[in-house]
N, C-alpha and C positions, 0 to 999 in steps of 0.2 A: 463787529461781530464778537470779538471776545467776551464783551460784556453783557451779551444776550444772554437771558436766563433761558435754557432748556427745559423742559420737563412737564411737569402734569399742568395740561391745559385749563384746569379749574383752579390753579393757582394765580391769585389776581398780579403776581409779579412775574409770571412766565409770560415770554414773548413768544415762544416757538414750540408748540407741541410735537406730538408725534404725527406721520403721515397715517391717513385714514385707514391702510390695510397693507398685506404683504404686497399686493400687485403694485400698488403704487410706489410704494418703500424701493422694490425691486426697480422698478421702471425709472426713477430718479437716479439710483445708483448706476444704471446703464447708460443715462444721459451725461452723467460725470464722466464714465469710462469714455464715451464717443466724444465727448470735449477734448479729454486728452489725447485721444487716437487721431483726432482732426486738426492737432496742433495749437489748440488754445492752452495758454500758462495756468497750470492750477495753483492760484495765488494763495487760497486759503481754503481749508477745509476738505469737502471732498470724500468723508469717510462716514462710518455708521457713529454715532454718538450714545455710549451707553452700552449696557449688557441686556438691556430688556426693551422691548417696544421696537415701534418703527421710528425711530429717530434719526435724522442726518444733521450732520454739522452744518453750519450756514457756510456756502460754499462761494467762492469767488472765482471767475476766470476772468484773465487779462489776455491783450493780445489776439482777441476774437474777430475772424472775418465775417463779411457778411453771408458768407454762401455755407458756414457751418451750422449744424444742426442745432447748436444750442442756442444760435442765433435766429433760427428760422421757424423752430416748433415750441408749443407750449409744454414746459416741463411742469409747471404746477408744483414745485417745490422750493427747498431753500437754495437756491441755484440762481446767481445773477452773473450774467455774461456783459463785459464790458469792452467796447471798441473806442473810438476816436474819431472826430469830426473837426472839420476848420470853418465850417458855415453852418449857420441856421439851417439852410436850405439841405445841404448835407444830411444834417443830423434828421431831419423830417423823412427824406429818400430813404436814410437807412432803417428808420422806424417802420416805414409803409412798405418796405421791401420784405413783405412776409405775406402769406395767405391767412394769416391770423390778425386779429385786431381787438383784443378784449379790452385792454386798459393800457394806460401810458400815462407817464409824469413829467413834468416841466418844474426845473429849478431853476429859478432866475428872479434879480431884483427887477426885471425891465418889463413893466406890463403891458408894453406893446409887443414885445416877443412873446410872452406867455400867451398873449390872445391869437398873434398869429400861427404859434405852433399848435396850440388846442384847436384850431380851427382847420389846421392842414393835417392833422393826425388821423389817421382812418382807423380809429379805436372809439368804443362804445362809451368809454370813462376817461375823462383826464383830469389827472389832479395836478394843482400848482401849489408849489412849495410844500406839499403834503402827499401822503402816499397811504394807500389803504383806508381811505376814509368812507363811510357809508352811510347813508340815512334811509329809512325806510320808507319814506314816501317821493324818494327819486329812483327813477329804472336805473338798473344795472343788466348791461348785457352788451355784448360785442358786435363788432364788424366782421364782416367776410367770413370766414368758415370758425368764428369763433363763437361758436353757438347760436340757438336759433331763438329768437325772442327776447323778453326781457324779464328779469326778476324785479319784485320789488316796485312798490308805486303803483299807480293806477294802470301802468302799461302792462305790468304783470297779470292782472285781472282781465283785461282784454286778450290774453293769449288761451283762456278758458271760455271764450265767447266766440261765437260766429254771426256776424250781420247777415239777416235775410230781408229782403223787401217783397212783399205780397201785396199787389195791388187787385184791387174787385170793384168791378162796375155793376151796378146792380138794376137792374131794368132793362129797358129795350136797347138795342144796337144804334 
């Protein structure tokens, strides 16, 4: 994270731009405070970056417990909460132990593990050995309480339509 370029989102070398508005900026900083109060270890970051704009340093929490808010809620900011697991099954259980399910990622050299985990994760998008990769032809949207409907692809168009069936029989009964 120390090599990440923060700054102008229109600069091709920038990896992380500002938060969209003050409300989101404040919400993320509050989650960082909550993470510390609930006992997670702030490993890196956690502060405003720069003097102007709504920039937040990339933030890493370790020693996170499953019931912590930073593990249970969608922060939508440059914050990662890290926990440990002993088995693939436990990792899936931890990942699914939330009312949200927008997206998840799997990093493994074992294709069978990647397929198993991606099938079991309750998430609308699963990235394998990559992250944050989008294609406008494929749908993006979550499971559970991570939004309603899909963006991108033909599924997004279906969000703006409603099917109706009308049957008419002309003539005598």
